[in-house]
N, C-alpha and C positions, 0 to 999 in steps of 0.2 A: 051680327054674330057669326062667326066661322066655327068656333068650337064650344060645345058645352058639355061639361061632366057634371052629372048629377048623382050625388049621395054614393060615391064610389067606396066600396069597400074590400080590400083583400087581406085574406089571414093565411098564415103558413102554421097549421097547428093551432097551438094555444096562442101563438104571437101574431097580434095585428100590426100588419105594416102599413095599411092605408084604412082609414076609418070615416065614412061619412062624410067625404068631401065633394063639394060643389063649387064650381065657378064657370064663368064665360068667358071667352077669348074673341075680340073683335079684329077685323081686317086692319093691318098694319101696327097692331099692338104688340108690345113685347112684354112678357111676363115672366118673372123670375121666381123660381120656386128655390127657398133657401132653408138652411137647417144644418145640424152636425150629422156627421156619419151616423147611420143608423135611424134617421128621423122618418124615412119613408118616400123621401123625395124622388129617387130613382125609380121605385116601384109605381109612385104615382104616374111618372114619366111614362115608363112602359105601359101601363093600363091605358092611357089617353092616345098613345100612338098606336095601339092594336097589337104589342107585342106582347101583350100578357092580359088575359081575360079576368076581369074582377070577379069576386064572388058575388057581388051585387051592386046595382047601379047601373048607369047608362053613359056612353058617350055619342054624342051626336057631332056630325061634321057638316057642314053647308058645302055641298059639291057644286061645282060650275054651272051644270045644267039641270040638276033633279032636286034642288033644294037640299034640306036638312035630311041626313040619314042616320039610322042608328049604326054605329061601326060595328057592333059585334052581330048585326043581323046581315052584314054583308058576306058573299062568299069569300072563300081565301084569294080566289082568283082577282076579285073586285078589291080587297084589300091590297094585294100585290100592286094593283095597278095604281091605287091612291100612292102608294109608297114609291112609285117610280115616276109619278107625275106631278100632283098637287101636294105632295110631302117631301121633305127632307129629313134626315137623321144624322146628326153630326155625333159619333162616338167620342167619349173620352180619351180613349186610345184609338188614334187612327188607324191602327193595323187593322182593327175590327171593321172599318168602313171603306177600307181600300183593298184591291186586289194587288197583292206586294208583288207579284212575279210578272207583271204585264206594265207597260209603260205608262208614263203620266197622262199622255194623249189619250191612249186607249181607257184609262181610268175615267177620265171626264166623258170620252164619247160612248162608253158603254151604255149609259141611260139613254142617250139619244137612240142607240140602235135598238133599245128595247121598246122604243116608240115606233119603230120601223124606218128610221134613215139609214140608209145603206151606202150614200155617196160619199166615198172616202175623201174627196177633196173638202166638201161640206163638213164631214166630221172633224177631220183635221184644223181646218179653218176655225170652226167653233170652239175645238179645245185649246187652240193657241189664244183664241180671245179671252177665254176664261181663265186660263193661266196669268195672263197679264193684268186681268181685273182683279185677281187675289195676289198680285204682286210677286209672282215668280217669273223666272227667268225662261222666257219661251224657248230658249235654246237648248233647255233641258227636256223638251217635249217626249224626247224617245227614251230618255232614263227611267228606270223602275224606281219606285219609292223606296226601294232598299238603300239607294243612294242619298237619300235625302236627309236633313235633320227634322227633329221632331216639330219643329215650327213650319217648316215646309211641308211635312207630310199632313199637318192639320190645314193648311192652305188648300193642299191639294184636296183633301175629302171635302171642304166648304165648295170648291169649284165642282166636283163632282155632283154634289147635291143641288146646287144651284142651276146648273146648267139647263135644266128642264124647266125653270121658271116655276118652281112651286109656290104655293100661296101660304104654306105653313111650315115651318122649320122646327124640329127639337133637337135641342142640344143639351148633352150630359157632361157637364164640367168641361167645356171646351178648351180652357186655358191650363187646367191642371197637369203639373209636372214640367211646365216650361219655366224657362228662365225669366225673370222679371221683365227685363227689356223685349223679349219675344212675346211674352204676354202683352206688353202694352201696345206692340203694333198689331198683334192679332185682333184685340178688342177694338182698336180703332177701325179696323178692317170690317170687322163684324158690323159695328155701329153703322159704318157708312153704307154697308151693303143692306141693311134691314131697311135703312131710310129710303135709300135709292130705289130699291124694289118694291117698297110698301108690303115688305113680308111681317106676316104674324109669326112669332116665335114664342117657344117656351124653353128657357133655359134654366137648368138645375144647376146650382152652385152653392158651395158653401163660403164663398167669398162675397162679403157684401159690397165690396168696392166694384165688383163685377157687376153686381145687381144694380148699383147707383149708376153706372156709367151706361148700361145697356137697356135697363128696363123702365117700363112705364108703371107697371104695378109689380106688387111682390105678394107672395104667400109664404109666410113662415110656418113651418112644419116642426114639429115635436112630439115624438112617440105616436107617429102615425096619422096625426090630427093637425088641422090647420088652426093654429092658434091666435094667428093675427093676419089680416090681408088689408090693403089698401095702397095707395099711390106711394111710390117708390121713397119720394123724398119726404113725404109726410111721416111715414114709417120710421125713416131712419134717423131724422130730425127730432121727432116727437113719438117714440115708441110707447104703447100703452100697456102692453102683456109683459110681465117679469121676464119671460124667457126672452121676449125681443130686446127688451133692456138689456138683460145679460149678454146677449150677441154684440150688442152695438158697444156697450161699454168695454166688452173685451178687446174691440178692435180699437178703441180710443186711448187703451192703457198704454204707456210709454214702455 
């Protein structure tokens, strides 16, 4: 087990965004959280990634050297260190996850510098290696993200997150807003990298095709609750809950 969420609940006044959600995530496993807009999936992602404190419930993360730790019992400095080392977070909008005013190479190297790397040659070499791994033109290492397309920015954000070899990556609608052809290439890249690096990942998406391609398991959310969960292929091929059936049938409609 790498992550365990237990009975998470988060309210905004009278509105319940997340209610009594529990699940476990294992090393190398990809979990998709699916549902319509307003279902609570991004709130859940923010709770399990330490960006938002739940009203009740716990999140445990199994650290490399000290075993399972309650995320919200850690100090702010300890959570920031986790975010720079063992975790990655890929935003729906790459502008939120990049420093737009500095070069592509600096964006990738910055996380290494946060861990103490100061040798310019090694920083630049590692940045170039990761640009190549996410299928970007290494010759553009000194250009800023402002000159890149949306798909290239998302690739750069992925490189920035994976350069420190994290064990767990959170992704919030990573292909939203991209052209279909760009989405397909990015999804192939994410799938190959998660397998190659044995990454655990939690991916929030409203797109069931994304879930089928990337995820081993799925949580289906509606109104802040998980209404169904299970292996991705089983859930999509034989949904049991009426809401999941509705989601699947809406995709299959001509």
